[in-house]
ZAMARGU-4260 file (C-alpha; in steps of 0.2 Angstrom, whole numbers, plus 5000, padded with zeros to 4 digits):
<rodrens>
0) 5000/5000/5000 | 5007/5017/4995 | 5009/5029/5008 | 5008/5049/5006 | 4997/5062/5001
5) 4983/5059/4988 | 4977/5070/4975 | 4960/5069/4968 | 4954/5076/4952 | 4937/5077/4946
10) 4926/5084/4932 | 4908/5091/4931 | 4899/5097/4917 | 4882/5103/4913 | 4875/5085/4910
15) 4883/5077/4925 | 4900/5071/4932 | 4916/5064/4925 | 4929/5052/4931 | 4937/5054/4948
20) 4956/5053/4945 | 4966/5048/4960 | 4986/5049/4962 | 4998/5046/4976 | 5012/5057/4981
25) 5017/5074/4974 | 5008/5078/4957 | 5019/5087/4945 | 5016/5095/4929 | 5021/5079/4919
30) 5007/5070/4929 | 4995/5082/4925 | 4999/5082/4906 | 4996/5063/4907 | 4979/5065/4915
35) 4974/5077/4901 | 4979/5066/4888 | 4973/5049/4896 | 4957/5056/4905 | 4952/5073/4899
40) 4955/5072/4881 | 4946/5056/4878 | 4931/5062/4890 | 4928/5078/4881 | 4929/5070/4863
45) 4917/5057/4868 | 4905/5070/4876 | 4906/5083/4864 | 4911/5075/4846 | 4917/5088/4834
50) 4916/5102/4846 | 4929/5112/4856 | 4923/5111/4874 | 4931/5123/4886 | 4942/5116/4901
55) 4943/5125/4916 | 4957/5122/4930 | 4962/5131/4945 | 4979/5139/4940 | 4989/5128/4952
60) 5008/5128/4947 | 5005/5111/4938 | 4991/5118/4927 | 5001/5134/4922 | 5018/5125/4919
65) 5025/5127/4903 | 5022/5107/4899 | 5004/5110/4903 | 5001/5126/4892 | 5010/5117/4878
70) 4998/5102/4878 | 4983/5114/4875 | 4992/5123/4861 | 4995/5105/4853 | 4976/5101/4856
75) 4969/5118/4850 | 4953/5115/4841 | 4950/5099/4851 | 4950/5106/4870 | 4949/5124/4874
80) 4957/5132/4889 | 4947/5145/4900 | 4959/5159/4903 | 4953/5166/4920 | 4962/5174/4935
85) 4972/5164/4948 | 4966/5161/4966 | 4947/5163/4961 | 4939/5150/4970 | 4922/5159/4967
90) 4924/5155/4948 | 4930/5138/4950 | 4913/5126/4951 | 4922/5111/4956 | 4928/5119/4972
95) 4910/5122/4977 | 4906/5104/4973 | 4919/5098/4985 | 4913/5109/4998 | 4896/5103/4997
100) 4902/5084/4997 | 4912/5087/5013 | 4897/5097/5021 | 4885/5083/5018 | 4896/5072/5028
105) 4902/5062/5013 | 4920/5052/5015 | 4930/5043/5003 | 4927/5026/5007 | 4940/5019/4995
110) 4950/5028/4981 | 4935/5028/4970 | 4919/5029/4980 | 4911/5041/4991 | 4899/5036/5005
115) 4890/5045/5018 | 4897/5047/5035 | 4886/5041/5050
</rodrens>
């Protein structure tokens, strides 16, 4: 069993929710780019075929790293990247979802399942 911090990434969109991605340890920009390629890109291409949906992150350093910015340039026309000011939690809708989950006494039962805390 791996020990260390866990990193969770999630996606929400107007029709529902996307996959929950879990990583162990410190997440670096290269890990984030792998998530973009392995999870985000196929997800948005499946949901929005022939469209260029906008993707929003929270401007963490791994999101603003050169390698991550280059990924969006390489996939221009397939996945758009929403530019917005850093440290703006009121504009990041996923933060409100995480807050709701924790306020309703949900806990992560395992790496991929939420359950209600008794």
